[in-house]
C-alpha positions in Angstrom: 11.0 -16.3 35.2 10.4 -19.9 34.4 7.3 -21.1 32.5 5.5 -24.1 33.9 3.9 -26.6 31.5 0.7 -28.1 32.7 -0.1 -31.5 31.4 -3.6 -32.5 30.3 -5.0 -35.0 32.8 -5.5 -38.6 31.7 -9.3 -38.3 32.4 -9.6 -35.4 30.0 -7.6 -37.2 27.3 -10.0 -40.1 27.5 -13.0 -37.9 27.3 -11.6 -36.1 24.2 -10.9 -39.4 22.5 -14.4 -40.8 23.2 -16.0 -37.6 21.9 -13.9 -37.7 18.7 -14.8 -41.4 18.1 -18.5 -40.6 18.6 -18.3 -37.8 16.1 -16.6 -40.0 13.5 -19.1 -42.8 14.0 -22.0 -40.3 13.6 -20.5 -38.8 10.4 -20.0 -42.3 8.9 -23.5 -43.4 9.9 -25.2 -40.3 8.4 -23.2 -40.6 5.2 -24.2 -44.3 4.9 -27.9 -43.6 5.5 -27.9 -40.7 3.0 -26.4 -42.9 0.3 -28.9 -45.7 1.2 -31.8 -43.3 0.8 -30.6 -42.0 -2.5 -30.0 -45.6 -3.8 -33.7 -46.4 -3.0 -34.8 -43.2 -4.8 -32.7 -44.1 -7.9 -34.2 -47.6 -7.9 -37.7 -46.1 -7.9 -36.7 -43.8 -10.9 -35.6 -46.8 -13.0 -31.8 -47.1 -12.2 -31.8 -50.7 -10.9 -28.2 -51.8 -11.4 -26.1 -49.1 -9.8 -23.0 -49.1 -7.6 -20.6 -46.6 -6.0 -23.3 -44.1 -5.1 -21.9 -40.9 -3.6 -23.9 -38.0 -2.4 -21.7 -35.0 -3.0 -23.9 -32.4 -1.3 -27.5 -31.6 -0.5 -29.0 -28.1 -0.9 -32.2 -26.6 0.3 -33.8 -24.6 -2.5 -36.9 -22.4 -2.9 -38.8 -21.6 -6.0 -38.9 -17.8 -6.3 -42.3 -17.7 -8.0 -44.2 -20.1 -5.9 -42.2 -19.8 -2.6 -42.2 -23.6 -2.3 -39.2 -25.3 -0.8 -37.4 -28.4 -1.9 -34.1 -30.2 -1.9 -31.4 -30.8 -4.5 -28.9 -33.7 -4.2 -25.7 -33.7 -6.3 -25.0 -37.4 -6.9 -22.3 -39.5 -8.5 -22.9 -43.1 -9.3 -21.9 -45.9 -11.7 -24.6 -47.5 -13.8 -23.7 -51.2 -14.2 -26.3 -51.8 -16.8 -24.8 -49.3 -19.3 -21.2 -49.3 -17.9 -21.4 -45.5 -17.6 -20.4 -43.1 -14.8 -23.2 -40.7 -14.1 -23.2 -37.3 -12.3 -26.1 -35.0 -11.8 -28.8 -33.6 -9.8 -31.8 -35.2 -8.1 -34.5 -32.6 -7.2 -37.2 -33.2 -4.6 -40.1 -30.8 -4.5 -42.5 -30.1 -1.7 -44.9 -32.8 -2.8 -42.1 -35.5 -2.5 -41.8 -35.9 -6.2 -38.3 -36.6 -7.5 -36.9 -35.3 -10.8 -33.5 -36.3 -12.2 -31.0 -34.5 -14.4 -28.0 -36.8 -15.0 -25.1 -36.7 -17.4 -23.8 -40.2 -18.1 -20.4 -40.8 -19.8 
């Protein structure tokens, strides 16, 4: 018994390639927009001269006592004013107030 190998058609290869490129572009665009948003929030909190902003992750959280939902961003950035690298959390509550907890070294 001989096994036949079926080749993937050229049209299917092109479709797979296009879908992969669209997925990569969407990922890069969402990452850029998230970092741009966090940079604006940090500027409003008083961190004016920053660079290399990286959003490590975003978590949805809920206060157990009040049952109010919010978001927590884990952020890494470089503060050009003090020449320190900062890592920490940026908390957004349900009334769109932001609170920071950063450790700069």
